[in-house]
C-alpha positions as CSV (number, residue, x, y, z in Angstrom):
1,X,-22.1,16.9,4.3
2,X,-21.2,13.7,2.5
3,X,-18.9,10.8,3.4
4,X,-15.5,11.0,1.6
5,X,-14.3,7.6,0.6
6,X,-11.5,6.9,-1.8
7,X,-11.1,3.7,-3.9
8,X,-7.5,2.6,-4.4
9,X,-6.5,0.1,-7.1
10,X,-3.1,-0.2,-5.5
11,X,-1.5,0.1,-2.0
12,X,0.8,3.1,-2.0
13,X,3.0,3.5,1.0
14,X,6.0,5.8,1.8
15,X,9.7,5.1,1.8
16,X,11.0,3.6,5.2
17,X,13.3,6.6,5.5
18,X,10.1,8.6,6.5
19,X,9.6,6.3,9.5
20,X,13.4,6.5,10.4
21,X,13.3,10.3,10.3
22,X,10.1,10.5,12.4
23,X,7.6,11.8,9.9
24,X,5.6,8.7,9.4
25,X,4.5,5.7,11.4
26,X,6.1,2.3,10.5
27,X,2.8,0.9,9.0
28,X,2.6,3.9,6.7
29,X,6.0,2.8,5.0
30,X,7.2,0.0,2.8
31,X,9.2,-2.5,5.0
32,X,13.0,-2.3,4.5
33,X,13.3,-5.9,3.3
34,X,10.1,-7.1,1.6
35,X,9.9,-10.8,1.5
36,X,7.6,-13.1,-0.5
37,X,5.0,-14.9,1.7
38,X,5.4,-12.3,4.6
39,X,2.4,-10.5,6.1
40,X,2.7,-6.8,6.9
41,X,0.5,-4.2,8.4
42,X,-0.4,-0.9,6.6
43,X,-1.9,2.4,7.7
44,X,-3.3,5.1,5.4
45,X,-4.9,8.3,6.2
46,X,-8.5,8.7,5.0
47,X,-11.3,6.2,4.5
48,X,-10.2,3.9,1.7
49,X,-11.5,0.9,-0.1
50,X,-9.2,-1.7,-1.6
51,X,-9.7,-4.6,-4.1
52,X,-9.6,-7.8,-1.9
53,X,-10.4,-10.5,-4.4
54,X,-7.0,-10.8,-6.0
55,X,-3.5,-9.4,-6.4
56,X,-2.8,-5.7,-6.7
57,X,0.5,-3.7,-6.8
58,X,2.4,-2.3,-3.9
59,X,3.8,1.1,-4.9
60,X,6.0,3.8,-3.2
61,X,4.4,7.3,-3.0
62,X,6.1,10.5,-2.4
63,X,2.7,12.2,-1.8
64,X,0.6,14.2,-4.3
65,X,0.0,11.1,-6.4
66,X,3.7,10.7,-7.2
67,X,3.9,6.9,-7.5
68,X,6.7,4.4,-8.4
69,X,6.2,1.5,-10.7
70,X,5.0,-1.7,-8.9
71,X,7.5,-2.9,-6.3
72,X,5.6,-6.1,-5.5
73,X,2.4,-7.9,-6.0
74,X,0.3,-8.2,-2.9
75,X,-3.2,-9.3,-1.6
76,X,-5.1,-7.4,1.0
77,X,-6.0,-9.7,3.8
78,X,-7.9,-7.2,6.0
79,X,-8.9,-3.6,5.9
80,X,-10.5,-1.6,8.6
81,X,-11.7,2.0,9.0
82,X,-11.0,3.8,12.4
83,X,-10.6,7.2,13.9
84,X,-7.3,8.4,15.1
85,X,-7.4,11.8,16.8
86,X,-10.9,12.4,15.3
87,X,-9.7,11.8,11.7
88,X,-10.5,8.7,9.6
89,X,-7.8,6.2,8.8
90,X,-7.6,2.8,7.1
91,X,-5.5,0.1,8.5
92,X,-5.0,-3.6,7.5
93,X,-2.8,-6.4,6.6
94,X,-1.3,-7.4,3.3
95,X,0.6,-10.5,2.1
96,X,3.5,-10.2,-0.4
97,X,2.9,-12.6,-3.3
98,X,5.9,-11.6,-5.4
99,X,8.7,-9.0,-5.0
100,X,9.8,-7.4,-8.3
101,X,13.4,-6.7,-9.3
102,X,13.8,-2.9,-9.2
103,X,15.9,-3.0,-12.4
104,X,13.3,-5.1,-14.3
105,X,11.6,-3.2,-17.1
106,X,8.9,-5.8,-17.4
107,X,5.2,-4.6,-17.0
108,X,3.7,-6.5,-14.1
109,X,0.1,-5.2,-14.1
110,X,-2.4,-4.2,-16.8
111,X,-5.1,-2.5,-14.8
112,X,-6.3,-5.1,-12.3
113,X,-4.7,-8.0,-14.2
114,X,-1.4,-9.2,-13.2
115,X,0.8,-9.9,-16.3
């Protein structure tokens, strides 16, 4: 049996409506009013590794790798693995560097490089 670890080049969280309807924890969702400079907590199921030496995109996921375009540029401040009900989870903190206008068609990331 091996150790299953996923590398994520972005942070993909759920819509806040999933917290409001009781299907996800608050930390699994994108905050309602993202603010530049604010620090938020995140929680993801599974053992995940994130890039911590620079900015990466914050995306919204609907599950099954259905991802939005980048909503913000963030930096991961802290990432920790833990067991919740005998299942691996990753929790941490991220800081919002820039919030993107949802109507903006501009490309904000090219791979790991913020444009």
